[in-house]
C-alpha positions as CSV (number, residue, x, y, z in Angstrom):
1,X,-46.8,-14.6,-2.3
2,X,-49.1,-11.5,-1.8
3,X,-52.8,-11.4,-2.6
4,X,-54.9,-8.2,-2.8
5,X,-58.6,-8.9,-2.7
6,X,-60.8,-5.9,-3.6
7,X,-64.4,-5.2,-2.9
8,X,-66.1,-3.8,-6.0
9,X,-68.9,-1.3,-5.5
10,X,-67.6,1.7,-3.6
11,X,-64.0,0.5,-3.7
12,X,-63.0,-0.2,-7.3
13,X,-66.0,1.5,-9.0
14,X,-68.5,4.2,-8.4
15,X,-71.7,2.5,-9.3
16,X,-74.1,4.4,-7.1
17,X,-75.9,6.3,-9.8
18,X,-76.8,3.3,-11.8
19,X,-77.9,1.3,-8.8
20,X,-80.2,4.1,-7.8
21,X,-81.7,4.4,-11.3
22,X,-82.5,0.7,-11.3
23,X,-84.0,0.7,-7.7
24,X,-86.1,3.7,-8.7
25,X,-87.3,1.9,-11.8
26,X,-88.5,-1.0,-9.6
27,X,-90.1,1.5,-7.1
28,X,-92.0,3.3,-9.9
29,X,-93.0,0.2,-11.9
30,X,-94.1,-2.2,-9.2
31,X,-94.9,0.0,-6.1
32,X,-95.8,3.5,-7.4
33,X,-93.2,5.0,-5.0
34,X,-91.4,8.3,-5.4
35,X,-87.7,8.1,-6.5
36,X,-84.9,7.8,-3.9
37,X,-81.9,10.1,-3.7
38,X,-78.5,8.5,-4.5
39,X,-77.1,9.5,-1.1
40,X,-79.9,7.6,0.6
41,X,-79.3,4.5,-1.4
42,X,-75.6,4.5,-0.8
43,X,-76.1,5.0,3.0
44,X,-78.6,2.2,3.1
45,X,-76.3,-0.2,1.2
46,X,-73.4,0.6,3.6
47,X,-75.5,0.4,6.8
48,X,-74.3,-2.3,9.2
49,X,-77.8,-3.6,10.0
50,X,-80.6,-2.9,7.6
51,X,-83.5,-4.4,5.7
52,X,-83.0,-3.2,2.1
53,X,-86.3,-4.5,0.9
54,X,-88.0,-2.2,3.5
55,X,-85.8,0.7,2.8
56,X,-86.0,0.5,-1.0
57,X,-89.4,-1.0,-1.7
58,X,-91.3,-0.8,1.6
59,X,-91.8,-4.6,1.8
60,X,-90.5,-6.8,4.5
61,X,-88.7,-9.2,2.2
62,X,-87.6,-9.0,-1.4
63,X,-90.4,-10.1,-3.6
64,X,-89.3,-12.3,-6.6
65,X,-90.9,-9.9,-9.0
66,X,-88.8,-7.0,-7.6
67,X,-85.6,-8.9,-7.8
68,X,-86.3,-10.1,-11.4
69,X,-87.2,-6.6,-12.5
70,X,-84.2,-5.0,-10.8
71,X,-81.7,-7.6,-12.3
72,X,-83.2,-7.2,-15.8
73,X,-83.0,-3.4,-15.7
74,X,-79.6,-3.3,-14.0
75,X,-78.0,-5.6,-16.5
76,X,-78.5,-2.9,-19.1
77,X,-78.1,0.1,-16.7
78,X,-75.0,-1.0,-14.9
79,X,-72.5,0.1,-17.6
80,X,-74.2,3.5,-18.4
81,X,-72.5,5.7,-15.8
82,X,-70.1,3.4,-13.9
83,X,-66.5,4.6,-13.5
84,X,-63.3,3.6,-11.8
85,X,-62.3,5.8,-8.9
86,X,-59.4,8.1,-9.5
87,X,-56.2,6.2,-9.1
88,X,-57.6,2.7,-9.2
89,X,-56.2,1.7,-12.6
90,X,-52.8,3.0,-11.7
91,X,-52.9,1.2,-8.4
92,X,-53.9,-2.1,-10.0
93,X,-51.1,-1.8,-12.5
94,X,-48.7,-0.9,-9.8
95,X,-49.6,-4.0,-7.7
96,X,-49.4,-6.2,-10.8
97,X,-45.9,-4.8,-11.5
98,X,-45.0,-6.0,-8.0
99,X,-46.4,-9.5,-8.8
100,X,-49.2,-9.1,-6.3
101,X,-52.1,-11.4,-7.2
102,X,-55.4,-9.5,-7.6
103,X,-58.9,-10.8,-6.9
104,X,-62.4,-9.4,-6.5
105,X,-64.8,-10.4,-3.7
106,X,-68.2,-8.7,-4.1
107,X,-71.7,-9.3,-2.8
108,X,-73.0,-8.4,-6.2
109,X,-73.8,-11.2,-8.6
110,X,-70.8,-12.4,-10.6
111,X,-72.5,-11.6,-13.9
112,X,-72.8,-7.9,-13.0
113,X,-69.3,-7.7,-11.6
114,X,-67.8,-9.3,-14.7
115,X,-69.9,-7.1,-17.0
116,X,-68.9,-3.8,-15.3
117,X,-65.2,-4.6,-14.8
118,X,-65.0,-5.8,-18.5
119,X,-66.7,-2.5,-19.6
120,X,-64.1,-0.6,-17.6
121,X,-61.2,-2.6,-19.1
122,X,-59.9,-4.0,-15.8
123,X,-61.5,-7.5,-15.6
124,X,-58.4,-9.2,-17.1
125,X,-56.3,-7.9,-14.2
126,X,-58.3,-10.0,-11.7
127,X,-58.2,-13.8,-11.2
128,X,-60.7,-14.6,-9.9
129,X,-63.8,-12.4,-9.8
130,X,-66.0,-13.9,-7.1
131,X,-69.7,-12.8,-6.6
132,X,-72.2,-13.7,-3.9
133,X,-73.7,-16.4,-6.1
134,X,-70.4,-18.4,-6.0
135,X,-70.6,-19.1,-2.3
136,X,-73.3,-20.2,0.1
137,X,-72.9,-17.2,2.4
138,X,-71.5,-13.8,1.2
139,X,-69.5,-11.2,3.2
140,X,-69.2,-10.7,6.2
141,X,-68.8,-14.4,6.2
142,X,-65.3,-15.7,5.3
143,X,-66.4,-18.1,2.6
144,X,-65.8,-15.8,-0.3
145,X,-62.3,-15.0,0.8
146,X,-61.4,-18.6,1.6
147,X,-62.6,-19.5,-1.9
148,X,-60.1,-17.1,-3.3
149,X,-57.3,-18.1,-0.9
150,X,-57.7,-21.8,-1.8
151,X,-57.4,-20.9,-5.4
152,X,-53.9,-19.6,-4.8
153,X,-53.0,-22.4,-2.3
154,X,-52.5,-19.7,0.3
155,X,-50.2,-20.6,3.1
156,X,-50.6,-18.3,6.2
157,X,-47.1,-19.1,7.4
158,X,-45.4,-17.8,4.3
159,X,-48.0,-15.8,2.3
160,X,-49.8,-12.5,2.9
161,X,-53.3,-11.4,1.9
162,X,-55.4,-8.3,2.4
163,X,-59.1,-7.4,1.9
164,X,-59.6,-3.9,0.6
165,X,-63.1,-2.5,0.9
166,X,-65.3,0.4,2.0
167,X,-67.7,-1.5,4.2
168,X,-67.8,-3.1,7.6
169,X,-68.7,-6.4,6.0
170,X,-65.4,-6.3,4.1
171,X,-63.4,-5.7,7.3
172,X,-65.3,-8.4,9.1
173,X,-64.8,-10.9,6.4
174,X,-61.0,-10.3,6.6
175,X,-61.1,-10.8,10.3
176,X,-63.0,-14.0,9.9
177,X,-60.5,-15.3,7.3
178,X,-57.5,-14.2,9.4
179,X,-56.1,-11.9,6.8
180,X,-55.2,-8.2,6.7
181,X,-57.8,-5.5,6.0
182,X,-57.5,-2.1,4.4
183,X,-60.4,0.3,4.8
184,X,-60.9,2.5,1.6
185,X,-62.1,5.9,2.5
186,X,-62.4,7.2,-1.0
187,X,-65.6,5.3,-1.9
188,X,-69.1,4.9,-0.6
189,X,-68.2,5.3,3.1
190,X,-65.5,7.2,5.1
191,X,-66.4,5.7,8.4
192,X,-64.9,2.3,9.2
193,X,-62.0,0.5,10.7
194,X,-59.6,-2.0,9.3
195,X,-56.0,-3.0,10.1
196,X,-55.1,0.0,7.9
197,X,-56.9,3.0,6.4
198,X,-56.2,4.2,2.8
199,X,-57.3,7.7,1.8
200,X,-56.3,7.1,-1.8
201,X,-55.9,3.9,-3.9
202,X,-52.2,4.6,-4.2
203,X,-51.9,4.1,-0.4
204,X,-52.8,0.4,-0.9
205,X,-49.5,-0.1,-2.8
206,X,-47.6,1.5,0.1
207,X,-49.3,-0.7,2.7
208,X,-48.8,-4.0,0.7
209,X,-45.3,-3.2,-0.2
210,X,-44.2,-2.4,3.4
């Protein structure tokens, strides 16, 4: 059995514009702050060590009012401009044709992940879709990946699994779970290390099929 576990934002989908719009809505509404550029937001999200509350809202911790406003706004915003990266759909279909099990492990809340992937007509390809709210500790912890592996009754001696993502947290979670890792360079970040690097989604098929 083979299992391909995909990160979502910056790996399957380009959601940077909508995330930025919702962050800027919170900045303007609650804090009277000027809007941030999308490149700044993406770099902050992908930074290995960062305080996003400070970077986005100039507060030391996320205030409940900011989280509530962001989630309410993003629920409507998240499907406005989101898109699959070029080659993702064909790659998912190709993996399915090879009987590779597909799953999503994202630090986004499950409700947003399911909503966006459903909007893009790919949610049905994944079983399961696991968001940060489904485990006690999200990536880079291994809990999310182990949740998925248990679902398939994964046996390391006879099965193989890979985590595909664009972030160091994805690669670390794979290491912690003792599975393979594929760093996706086509998304939010081009700098990172995994067991493999993929410059295009189709390369994932080659790696898993090898």
